[in-house]
MDTraj code that builds the backbone (N, CA, C; nanometers):
import mdtraj as md
import numpy as np

residues = "MET HIS LYS LYS ASN GLU ARG PRO LYS LYS LEU TYR GLU ILE LEU ALA ALA PHE CYS GLU ILE PRO GLN ASP VAL LEU ALA ALA ILE PRO VAL PHE THR ILE ARG GLY GLN HIS GLU ILE GLU ILE SER GLY CYS THR GLY ILE LEU THR TYR ASP SER ARG CYS ILE VAL LEU ALA VAL GLY LYS GLU ASN PHE CYS ILE ARG GLY GLU SER LEU LEU LEU SER ASP PHE ARG GLU GLY VAL LEU TYR VAL ARG GLY ASN ILE HIS SER ALA SER PHE GLY THR GLY GLY GLU GLU HIS ASP".split()
xyz = np.array([
    [-7.7146, 15.9845, 2.7988],
    [-7.6692, 15.8493, 2.8273],
    [-7.5965, 15.8499, 2.9614],
    [-7.6016, 15.7374, 3.0303],
    [-7.5385, 15.7272, 3.1610],
    [-7.3913, 15.6888, 3.1467],
    [-7.3103, 15.7432, 3.2366],
    [-7.1716, 15.7008, 3.2413],
    [-7.1676, 15.5571, 3.2897],
    [-7.0583, 15.4884, 3.2654],
    [-7.0486, 15.3456, 3.2925],
    [-7.0820, 15.3091, 3.4376],
    [-7.0348, 15.3820, 3.5361],
    [-7.0573, 15.3490, 3.6763],
    [-7.1736, 15.4261, 3.7384],
    [-7.2452, 15.5029, 3.6594],
    [-7.3565, 15.5819, 3.7106],
    [-7.4862, 15.5037, 3.6918],
    [-7.5654, 15.4896, 3.7997],
    [-7.6906, 15.4147, 3.7878],
    [-7.8002, 15.5061, 3.7345],
    [-7.8948, 15.4496, 3.6594],
    [-8.0062, 15.5315, 3.6094],
    [-8.0938, 15.5767, 3.7255],
    [-8.1496, 15.6958, 3.7143],
    [-8.2356, 15.7471, 3.8201],
    [-8.3696, 15.6758, 3.8155],
    [-8.4240, 15.6495, 3.9353],
    [-8.5558, 15.5892, 3.9446],
    [-8.6600, 15.6975, 3.9226],
    [-8.7779, 15.6555, 3.8820],
    [-8.8861, 15.7484, 3.8524],
    [-8.9141, 15.8411, 3.9701],
    [-8.9176, 15.7875, 4.0932],
    [-8.9475, 15.8733, 4.2074],
    [-8.8385, 15.9770, 4.2321],
    [-8.7150, 15.9466, 4.1955],
    [-8.6078, 16.0453, 4.2111],
    [-8.6282, 16.1621, 4.1141],
    [-8.6676, 16.1301, 3.9904],
    [-8.6930, 16.2341, 3.8904],
    [-8.8129, 16.3189, 3.9314],
    [-8.9222, 16.2516, 3.9728],
    [-9.0421, 16.3245, 4.0158],
    [-9.0160, 16.4097, 4.1392],
    [-8.9400, 16.3574, 4.2333],
    [-8.9092, 16.4326, 4.3545],
    [-8.8331, 16.5610, 4.3212],
    [-8.7377, 16.5502, 4.2303],
    [-8.6616, 16.6690, 4.1906],
    [-8.7510, 16.7689, 4.1182],
    [-8.8361, 16.7201, 4.0288],
    [-8.9243, 16.8071, 3.9518],
    [-9.0272, 16.8764, 4.0413],
    [-9.0852, 16.8024, 4.1353],
    [-9.1906, 16.8570, 4.2222],
    [-9.1357, 16.9205, 4.3498],
    [-9.0044, 16.9132, 4.3686],
    [-8.9396, 16.9661, 4.4883],
    [-8.9969, 16.9034, 4.6150],
    [-9.0102, 16.7691, 4.6115],
    [-9.0577, 16.6905, 4.7245],
    [-8.9420, 16.6014, 4.7691],
    [-8.9221, 16.5841, 4.9003],
    [-8.8146, 16.4943, 4.9453],
    [-8.8329, 16.3533, 4.8886],
    [-8.7238, 16.2922, 4.8440],
    [-8.7297, 16.1603, 4.7825],
    [-8.7884, 16.0549, 4.8749],
    [-8.7568, 16.0609, 5.0045],
    [-8.8067, 15.9583, 5.0950],
    [-8.9585, 15.9628, 5.1089],
    [-9.0183, 16.0817, 5.0961],
    [-9.1639, 16.0934, 5.1018],
    [-9.2247, 16.0318, 4.9773],
    [-9.1731, 16.0659, 4.8628],
    [-9.2260, 16.0148, 4.7369],
    [-9.1984, 15.8656, 4.7207],
    [-9.0852, 15.8184, 4.7693],
    [-9.0503, 15.6768, 4.7561],
    [-9.1424, 15.5873, 4.8375],
    [-9.2073, 15.6399, 4.9415],
    [-9.2960, 15.5613, 5.0262],
    [-9.4332, 15.5403, 4.9628],
    [-9.4632, 15.6081, 4.8538],
    [-9.5922, 15.5948, 4.7867],
    [-9.5847, 15.4770, 4.6900],
    [-9.6716, 15.3765, 4.7085],
    [-9.6681, 15.2641, 4.6149],
    [-9.7083, 15.3068, 4.4738],
    [-9.6450, 15.2460, 4.3735],
    [-9.6754, 15.2747, 4.2338],
    [-9.7071, 15.1417, 4.1656],
    [-9.8185, 15.1389, 4.0928],
    [-9.8633, 15.0178, 4.0242],
    [-9.8582, 15.0426, 3.8737],
    [-9.7929, 14.9533, 3.8020],
    [-9.7874, 14.9607, 3.6567],
    [-9.8510, 14.8334, 3.6036],
    [-9.9629, 14.8493, 3.5329],
    [-10.0356, 14.7350, 3.4799],
    [-10.0081, 14.7255, 3.3309],
    [-9.9640, 14.6098, 3.2886],
    [-9.9350, 14.5855, 3.1473],
    [-10.0318, 14.4790, 3.0960],
    [-10.1415, 14.5259, 3.0368],
    [-10.2433, 14.4340, 2.9869],
    [-10.3061, 14.3544, 3.0994],
    [-10.3463, 14.2320, 3.0686],
    [-10.4081, 14.1441, 3.1678],
    [-10.3088, 14.0449, 3.2255],
    [-10.1807, 14.0605, 3.1931],
    [-10.0866, 13.9555, 3.2289],
    [-9.9700, 13.9976, 3.3180],
    [-9.9593, 14.1256, 3.3542],
    [-9.8480, 14.1651, 3.4406],
    [-9.8819, 14.2910, 3.5186],
    [-9.8452, 14.2900, 3.6472],
    [-9.8521, 14.4089, 3.7318],
    [-9.7160, 14.4244, 3.7972],
    [-9.6615, 14.5451, 3.7899],
    [-9.5377, 14.5798, 3.8590],
    [-9.5767, 14.6661, 3.9771],
    [-9.5348, 14.6277, 4.0977],
    [-9.5684, 14.7016, 4.2186],
    [-9.4400, 14.7546, 4.2808],
    [-9.4234, 14.8859, 4.2819],
    [-9.3093, 14.9491, 4.3493],
    [-9.3563, 14.9911, 4.4875],
    [-9.2790, 14.9615, 4.5881],
    [-9.3161, 14.9972, 4.7246],
    [-9.3781, 14.8813, 4.8002],
    [-9.3663, 14.7608, 4.7472],
    [-9.4177, 14.6420, 4.8150],
    [-9.3258, 14.6106, 4.9336],
    [-9.3867, 14.5907, 5.0509],
    [-9.3066, 14.5631, 5.1702],
    [-9.3195, 14.4197, 5.2194],
    [-9.4114, 14.3424, 5.1577],
    [-9.4235, 14.2039, 5.2008],
    [-9.5291, 14.1277, 5.1243],
    [-9.5167, 13.9957, 5.1301],
    [-9.6124, 13.9054, 5.0678],
    [-9.6919, 13.8410, 5.1805],
    [-9.8226, 13.8660, 5.1851],
    [-9.9058, 13.8160, 5.2938],
    [-9.9701, 13.6816, 5.2604],
    [-10.0191, 13.6666, 5.1379],
    [-10.0822, 13.5429, 5.0923],
    [-10.0403, 13.5217, 4.9478],
    [-10.0106, 13.3953, 4.9149],
    [-9.9667, 13.3690, 4.7787],
    [-10.0075, 13.2296, 4.7356],
    [-10.0906, 13.2218, 4.6335],
    [-10.1137, 13.0971, 4.5622],
    [-10.1481, 13.1325, 4.4177],
    [-10.1818, 13.0356, 4.3362],
    [-10.1996, 13.0598, 4.1934],
    [-10.3275, 13.1369, 4.1594],
    [-10.4175, 13.1584, 4.2590],
    [-10.5432, 13.2300, 4.2336],
    [-10.5548, 13.3618, 4.3093],
    [-10.4735, 13.3808, 4.4138],
    [-10.4854, 13.5023, 4.4948],
    [-10.3505, 13.5390, 4.5564],
    [-10.3128, 13.6642, 4.5405],
    [-10.1906, 13.7163, 4.6032],
    [-10.2304, 13.8411, 4.6800],
    [-10.1980, 13.8454, 4.8088],
    [-10.2231, 13.9638, 4.8905],
    [-10.0876, 14.0167, 4.9359],
    [-10.0644, 14.1456, 4.9084],
    [-9.9360, 14.2094, 4.9358],
    [-9.9512, 14.3233, 5.0350],
    [-9.8466, 14.3507, 5.1099],
    [-9.8407, 14.4701, 5.1940],
    [-9.7763, 14.5800, 5.1108],
    [-9.8501, 14.6906, 5.0921],
    [-9.7989, 14.8061, 5.0189],
    [-9.8325, 14.9300, 5.1001],
    [-9.7297, 14.9975, 5.1460],
    [-9.7540, 15.1126, 5.2330],
    [-9.8282, 15.0675, 5.3572],
    [-9.9377, 15.1355, 5.3891],
    [-10.0182, 15.1006, 5.5057],
    [-10.1400, 15.0165, 5.4688],
    [-10.1464, 14.9702, 5.3462],
    [-10.2618, 14.8966, 5.2941],
    [-10.2216, 14.7568, 5.2503],
    [-10.3233, 14.6727, 5.2301],
    [-10.3055, 14.5448, 5.1631],
    [-10.3553, 14.5606, 5.0208],
    [-10.2926, 14.4901, 4.9278],
    [-10.3300, 14.4959, 4.7877],
    [-10.3518, 14.3532, 4.7401],
    [-10.4706, 14.3266, 4.6868],
    [-10.5092, 14.1913, 4.6475],
    [-10.5161, 14.1787, 4.4959],
    [-10.4542, 14.0739, 4.4441],
    [-10.4591, 14.0425, 4.3011],
    [-10.5219, 13.9049, 4.2890],
    [-10.6269, 13.8960, 4.2073],
    [-10.6953, 13.7676, 4.1851],
    [-10.6873, 13.7315, 4.0374],
    [-10.6788, 13.6016, 4.0103],
    [-10.6728, 13.5556, 3.8728],
    [-10.6437, 13.4080, 3.8661],
    [-10.5803, 13.3671, 3.7589],
    [-10.5428, 13.2277, 3.7367],
    [-10.3956, 13.2207, 3.6988],
    [-10.3319, 13.1148, 3.7411],
    [-10.1904, 13.0907, 3.7093],
    [-10.1020, 13.2083, 3.7518],
    [-10.1340, 13.2696, 3.8664],
    [-10.0551, 13.3836, 3.9150],
    [-9.9216, 13.3361, 3.9687],
    [-9.8188, 13.4129, 3.9434],
    [-9.6880, 13.3836, 4.0004],
    [-9.6113, 13.5116, 4.0243],
    [-9.5256, 13.5057, 4.1231],
    [-9.4352, 13.6167, 4.1534],
    [-9.3080, 13.5894, 4.0744],
    [-9.2792, 13.6758, 3.9791],
    [-9.1668, 13.6456, 3.8919],
    [-9.0363, 13.7112, 3.9356],
    [-9.0447, 13.8166, 4.0159],
    [-8.9230, 13.8857, 4.0583],
    [-8.9575, 13.9758, 4.1761],
    [-8.8683, 13.9876, 4.2731],
    [-8.8899, 14.0753, 4.3876],
    [-8.7545, 14.1282, 4.4330],
    [-8.7255, 14.2530, 4.3934],
    [-8.5976, 14.3164, 4.4298],
    [-8.6202, 14.4616, 4.4635],
    [-8.5494, 14.5099, 4.5626],
    [-8.5488, 14.6517, 4.5991],
    [-8.6896, 14.7093, 4.6102],
    [-8.7833, 14.6312, 4.6686],
    [-8.9190, 14.6802, 4.6879],
    [-9.0056, 14.6810, 4.5639],
    [-8.9564, 14.6207, 4.4536],
    [-9.0348, 14.6129, 4.3304],
    [-9.0686, 14.4657, 4.3063],
    [-9.1992, 14.4389, 4.2917],
    [-9.2473, 14.3031, 4.2738],
    [-9.3204, 14.2930, 4.1406],
    [-9.3004, 14.1836, 4.0694],
    [-9.3701, 14.1583, 3.9435],
    [-9.4627, 14.0390, 3.9613],
    [-9.5900, 14.0580, 3.9294],
    [-9.6882, 13.9508, 3.9321],
    [-9.7299, 13.9244, 3.7885],
    [-9.7240, 13.7973, 3.7491],
    [-9.7622, 13.7594, 3.6136],
    [-9.8665, 13.6488, 3.6192],
    [-9.9465, 13.6393, 3.5148],
    [-10.0504, 13.5370, 3.5051],
    [-10.1726, 13.5961, 3.4374],
    [-10.2860, 13.5285, 3.4486],
    [-10.4128, 13.5789, 3.3955],
    [-10.4807, 13.6584, 3.5058],
    [-10.4636, 13.7890, 3.5041],
    [-10.5115, 13.8759, 3.6113],
    [-10.6566, 13.9146, 3.5838],
    [-10.7439, 13.8861, 3.6816],
    [-10.8861, 13.9195, 3.6703],
    [-10.9197, 14.0483, 3.7436],
    [-10.8578, 14.0702, 3.8608],
    [-10.8877, 14.1914, 3.9381],
    [-10.7708, 14.2260, 4.0286],
    [-10.7655, 14.3535, 4.0644],
    [-10.6656, 14.4037, 4.1581],
    [-10.7329, 14.5125, 4.2401],
    [-10.7211, 14.5038, 4.3730],
    [-10.7890, 14.6016, 4.4583],
    [-10.7195, 14.6119, 4.5932],
    [-10.7467, 14.7205, 4.6615],
    [-10.6968, 14.7364, 4.7977],
    [-10.7858, 14.6573, 4.8914],
    [-10.7295, 14.6056, 4.9982],
    [-10.8028, 14.5212, 5.0918],
    [-10.7740, 14.3764, 5.0591],
    [-10.8689, 14.2892, 5.0913],
    [-10.8490, 14.1462, 5.0674],
    [-10.9220, 14.0997, 4.9426],
    [-10.9802, 14.1907, 4.8672],
    [-11.0476, 14.1529, 4.7436],
    [-11.1937, 14.1231, 4.7607],
    [-11.2492, 14.1458, 4.8826],
    [-11.3909, 14.1274, 4.9063],
    [-11.4341, 13.9858, 4.9370],
    [-11.3483, 13.8891, 4.9148],
    [-11.3806, 13.7499, 4.9448],
    [-11.2734, 13.6948, 5.0361],
    [-11.3134, 13.6040, 5.1201],
    [-11.2139, 13.5384, 5.2038],
    [-11.1303, 13.4446, 5.1174],
    [-11.0034, 13.4372, 5.1466],
    [-10.9129, 13.3503, 5.0702],
    [-10.9333, 13.2069, 5.1144],
    [-10.9371, 13.1130, 5.0194],
    [-10.9543, 12.9692, 5.0499],
    [-10.8289, 12.9133, 5.1110],
])
top = md.Topology()
chain = top.add_chain()
for i, resn in enumerate(residues, 1):
    res = top.add_residue(resn, chain, resSeq=i)
    for name in ("N", "CA", "C"):
        top.add_atom(name, md.element.get_by_symbol(name[0]), res)
traj = md.Trajectory(xyz[None], top)
């Protein structure tokens, strides 16, 4: 258990210690956590490039990451972690293969 004023370690801090890799190197790698068809958590997001209810394009590392679906929304964005919720149909690097309307 954590002491009252001690913050919990982030996953990359634990992995960096275990793998003996500098934290700043590991922290720069984007991490995607997909929860069913309705939520994606993106760690390492550096910006929002395009956003509407059908298409979200994000800057992650040196790449763009495209999420397509219906009723998409950005529910939270703190400390480089972004949550996308809605009816997610696809997620891919690049612009998703189609030009955004």
